C-alpha positions in Angstrom: 19.3 24.6 -9.5 21.5 25.7 -6.6 23.9 23.4 -4.9 21.8 23.2 -1.8 18.8 22.2 -3.9 20.7 19.5 -5.6 21.9 18.2 -2.3 18.4 18.2 -0.9 17.1 16.4 -4.0 19.8 13.8 -3.8 19.0 13.2 -0.1 15.3 12.8 -0.9 15.9 10.4 -3.7 18.3 8.3 -1.6 15.7 8.2 1.2 12.9 7.1 -1.2 15.2 4.5 -2.7 16.2 3.1 0.7 12.6 2.8 1.9 11.4 1.0 -1.2 14.4 -1.3 -1.4 14.0 -2.1 2.3 10.3 -3.0 1.9 11.1 -5.2 -1.1 13.9 -6.9 0.7 11.6 -7.8 3.6 8.9 -9.1 1.1 11.5 -11.3 -0.7 13.4 -12.4 2.4 10.2 -13.5 4.1 9.0 -15.4 1.0 12.4 -17.1 0.6 12.4 -18.2 4.3 8.7 -19.3 4.0 9.4 -21.4 0.9 12.7 -23.0 1.9 12.8 -22.9 5.7 9.3 -22.7 7.1 7.6 -24.7 4.3 4.7 -22.2 4.0 3.9 -21.9 7.7 4.6 -18.2 7.8 1.3 -17.6 6.1 -0.4 -18.4 9.4 0.5 -14.9 10.4 -1.9 -13.5 7.8 -5.4 -12.2 8.5 -7.9 -14.8 9.8 -11.4 -13.3 9.8 -13.1 -12.6 13.1 -10.5 -14.4 15.1 -8.6 -12.7 17.9 -5.4 -14.4 16.8 -6.1 -13.2 13.2 -5.8 -9.6 14.3 -2.0 -9.9 14.2 -2.3 -10.3 10.4 -3.2 -6.6 10.2 0.5 -6.0 10.8 2.1 -9.0 9.2 -0.2 -9.9 6.2 1.1 -7.1 3.8 4.6 -8.5 4.1 3.7 -12.1 3.4 2.8 -13.7 0.1 1.2 -17.0 -1.0 4.1 -17.9 -3.4 6.7 -16.4 -5.6 4.2 -15.7 -8.4 2.1 -13.7 -6.0 5.2 -11.8 -4.8 6.4 -11.1 -8.3 3.0 -9.8 -9.4 3.0 -7.4 -6.4 6.6 -6.2 -6.6 6.5 -3.8 -9.7 3.2 -2.0 -8.8 4.4 -1.7 -5.2 7.6 0.1 -6.4 5.9 2.4 -8.8 3.0 3.4 -6.6 5.0 3.7 -3.4 7.4 6.0 -5.1 4.6 8.1 -6.5 3.1 8.4 -3.0 6.5 9.8 -1.9 6.7 12.5 -4.6 5.4 15.4 -2.5 6.8 14.3 0.8 8.4 11.1 2.0 6.4 11.3 5.2 3.2 10.8 3.1 4.4 7.2 2.5 4.4 6.3 6.2 1.0 7.9 6.9 -0.6 6.2 3.9 1.0 2.9 4.7 -0.1 2.8 8.3 -3.7 4.0 7.6 -4.0 1.5 4.8 -2.7 -1.4 6.9 -5.2 -0.6 9.7 -8.2 0.1 7.5 -7.5 -2.6 5.0 -6.6 -5.2 7.6 -9.7 -4.5 9.7 -11.9 -4.6 6.7 -10.6 -8.0 5.7 -10.8 -9.3 9.3 -14.5 -8.2 9.5 -15.9 -9.4 6.2 -13.6 -12.0 4.5 -15.1 -15.5 4.3 -14.6 -17.8 7.3 -11.7 -20.3 7.2 -9.6 -18.1 4.9 -6.3 -16.4 5.4 -5.3 -13.2 3.6 -1.7 -12.3 2.8 0.0 -10.0 0.3 1.2 -6.4 -0.4 -1.9 -5.8 -2.6 -3.5 -4.3 0.5 -0.8 -1.6 0.4 -0.8 -1.4 -3.4 -4.5 -0.6 -3.5 -4.1 1.8 -0.6 -1.5 3.7 -2.6 -3.7 3.6 -5.6 -6.6 5.1 -3.6 -4.4 7.7 -2.1 -3.0 8.8 -5.5 -6.4 8.9 -7.2 -8.1 10.9 -4.4 -5.1 13.2 -3.6 -5.9 15.4 -6.6 -9.6 15.6 -5.6 -8.8 16.6 -2.0 -5.7 18.8 -2.4 -7.0 20.6 -5.5 -3.6 21.7 -6.8 -2.5 21.2 -10.4 0.4 18.8 -9.6 -1.8 16.5 -7.6 -4.6 16.5 -10.2 -2.2 15.7 -13.0 -0.7 12.9 -11.0 -4.1 11.5 -10.2 -5.0 11.5 -13.9 -1.7 9.8 -14.8 -2.2 7.1 -12.2 -5.8 6.6 -13.4 -4.5 6.1 -17.0 -1.8 3.7 -15.9 -3.6 1.7 -13.3 -7.3 2.4 -13.8 -7.9 -1.2 -15.0 -6.8 -2.4 -11.6 -10.0 -0.9 -10.1 -11.8 -4.0 -11.3 -9.9 -5.7 -8.4 -12.2 -3.9 -6.0 -15.1 -6.1 -7.0 -15.6 -9.8 -6.2 -14.1 -11.8 -9.0 -11.4 -14.5 -9.2 -11.4 -17.2 -6.6 -8.5 -17.0 -4.2 -8.0 -13.2 -4.7 -9.0 -11.0 -1.7 -11.2 -8.3 -3.2 -11.8 -7.4 0.4 -8.2 -6.5 0.9 -8.2 -4.5 -2.3 -11.4 -2.7 -1.5 -10.5 -1.8 2.1 -6.9 -1.0 1.3 -8.3 1.4 -1.4 -10.6 3.0 1.2 -7.7 3.3 3.6 -5.7 5.2 0.9 -8.6 7.5 0.2 -9.0 8.3 3.9 -5.2 9.0 4.1 -5.6 11.4 1.1 -8.3 13.3 2.9 -6.5 13.5 6.2 -3.2 14.6 4.6 -5.0 17.2 2.5 -6.7 18.6 5.6 -3.4 18.8 7.5 -1.7 20.6 4.6 -4.6 23.0 4.2 -4.6 23.7 7.9 -0.9 24.5 8.1 -1.0 26.6 4.9 -3.4 29.0 6.7 -1.3 29.4 9.9 
């Protein structure tokens, strides 16, 4: 590996690390503030179904958590899947994150039960999962296919979270986050295919 390649790789890894740590820092800082300063009131910025005010949760909900147990459960899969999303290009992470937040958030807003509030990074986690599983299908290159298979082996059991199940768990956020990730995989594959022909 040439010196230029090593420098580029180091810069990419530093960028990936900075992004993931920044997101985690926001998650944890908000939960600490919510627990010890705001006494749980930050959760009001989550997604309230079919409420005009609840639309703000599309932006805020993925950064808020019900409690520290919820946050801890989301932290490790977030780190792993977010990093895997960045493997080809760091820009993929931003595209997938934005599409997942919008599609996942709107899905929750439209069909979640009334008088509920949805918070948590699991919308993003399932979006990254959807993206990684469908990227191999849409991009049809060996690296993407292998990565999709690896992710399926590691996180395939999480797909049960797309179905109604445990009380208090937003399967709607999981399902629509996953759909948002799949849409992002399709859009990114189309863009890369287009540019490869020009």
